[in-house]
N, C-alpha and C positions, 0 to 999 in steps of 0.2 A: 546300542552303544554310542556314546557321544563321538562326534567327529574329531573331538580334541584328544581322544585316546587312540593313537595309531602306533601300535607296537608291531612292526612288521616282522621282527625276528623274535620269537618267544624265548629264545635262549640268549639273546643279546644283552650287552651291558648298556645301561641307559643313564642319561642325565635328565633329571626332571626337577622343575620348581613348581611349587604351588603357593598361591598367595591368598591371604584372607580377603574376603569381599571388601571393596572400598579401600584396600590396602590399610586397613585399620591396625593399629599397633596393639594387638592382643597379647603378643608374647613378651610384653614388658614384665609380666609376672612369671616368676619361676614355676609356680604350680601348674600353669598352662603348658609351659615347655616340658615339664616333667611328665604330664599326661601324654604328650606327643611321644616322648622317649619310651614310655611304658608300652605304647602301641607299636612302636618300631621293634622293640624287643620281643613282643608277642609275635609279630609277623616273622621275625627271625626264627623263633623257636617252633612255631606252629604252621606257618604258611609258606615257608621257603623263600624268605627275603634274605638275599646276600648283600650286605651293605659294604660299599667300598669307601664312601665319603658322605658326610652329612653336615648340615649346619642349620640351626634355627635362628633366624633373624627376628626382629620385632614384629614383622607383618608377613613374612614368607619363610618358606623352607626350601632348602636345596638337598638333593639326594642323588648319589651315584650308586646304582644298584643293579643286581641281576636277580631274576626270578629262577629259582631252582626247584627241583622236585616236581616238575611238570605243571606248576601253577602258571597260568597266563598272567603276564605282567600287568595288563590292563585291569584284570580282576583283583589282583593284589593291591594295586594303587587305589582302586575304587573302594575296596574294603578298608584300607588304611585311612583314607579320607573320610569315609562315612563314619567309622568308629570314632576317629579323633574329633570330628565335627560334633557328634552327639555328646561325647564325654566332656569336651571343653565348654560347650554351651551349657550343659548341666552344671558344671563347676562354676561358671559365671553366675548362673541362677542361684546357686547355693552359697556363694561366697559373700559373707557379711562385710568384708573389707573392700569389695569391688565397688568403687565410687562411680564407675562408668556403666554399671549394670543396666540401667534403664536405656541409656543411649545405645549400647551394644546390642541388646536383645531386640530393641525396636528396629535397628538397622538390619540385623539378620532376618527379622520377620519381613520387612519390606522387600528385601532382596529375594526371599523365598516366594513372595507373591508374584515376582517377575518370572519365576522359573516354573516350567511345567513338571519337573521331576523332583521338586523339593516341597515338602508340606509345611513345615513349621519355621525352621531357621536355616538360612543359607549361610554357611560359615566360609567355605572355600570357594574361590572363583572357579569357573569351568574351563578357563583357557589354558589348559596344560598342553605343553608341546614337548613330548618326550623326544630326546635326541639320542639315537643309537651311536655309541662310541666305537669306532671301527679301527682305530690305530693307537699305538702307544702314545704318539704325540698328542692326539686329540684327548685321550684319556687323561694324560697329565695336565693338559690345559684346563679341562673341566674341573679336575680335583683342585688345582691351584685356584681357580675361580671361586669354587665353593669355600675353600679355606681362607682366602683373602677377602671375602665379602665383609667380615667384621672389621678388618683393617681399613678397607676403603670407606666404611661408614664412620670411622673414627672411634670405634668402641674399644679397640686395643691397639697397641703398637706392633705386636707380633701375633701372628695367626694362632700359634699354639697356646697363647694366653687366654683365648676365648673358650670358656668352659663348655658352651653348648655347640660343640663342633668336634669333628674327628681329627682336626689338625694336631691335637696333642698326641694322638695315636701315631701320626706320621713323624713326630719328633722323637719317637722311641719311648714315650711314657704311656701310661694307661689312662684312657678317657672314660667317659660316662657309660658307654655302651660296650658290652662284651662282644667278642668275635667279629671285630671289624676286619675285613680282608684288605690289608694295606697293599696298594699297587706300588710295585717297585719297577721303575724303568731302568733297563740296562742299556748302556751305550753299546752300539753295535758297529 
């Protein structure tokens, strides 16, 4: 297991980000974002992924989640990354509208050559740093960070206007993913 996947509490709530190698802007196309969403939903239904917040940016993804049903979080994240890597690379290969195809595939191939555990295309960076969220204050800070990322990048004025995020679920409306577990912080 990679030293970058250290989930000390298998039942804990975690914040994690994963980035595309070279911080390449792959998620500028909705079809690639939608493939990632399909994988998230599959992991919710079949692998015990409980999602509290998420956001897909142009070159990275943020996720606040818990692994339930006894699934180890590092295996869940590994499966999610492996599957999305394969499906997105395949989609890039088969996309006739992808004008960056040769560049992207060549870059992923060269990154794979540097890695001992990837054979063909390295899509995701290896430097994940899961952070266990231990208090209501820290949970709220990370969820706010996830949701405000598109605002900080100048993509939208209000977090809930960014479609590829759970911010809309936190505004009381329905987002793209079902069964988001909305964190509500109560003043004590």
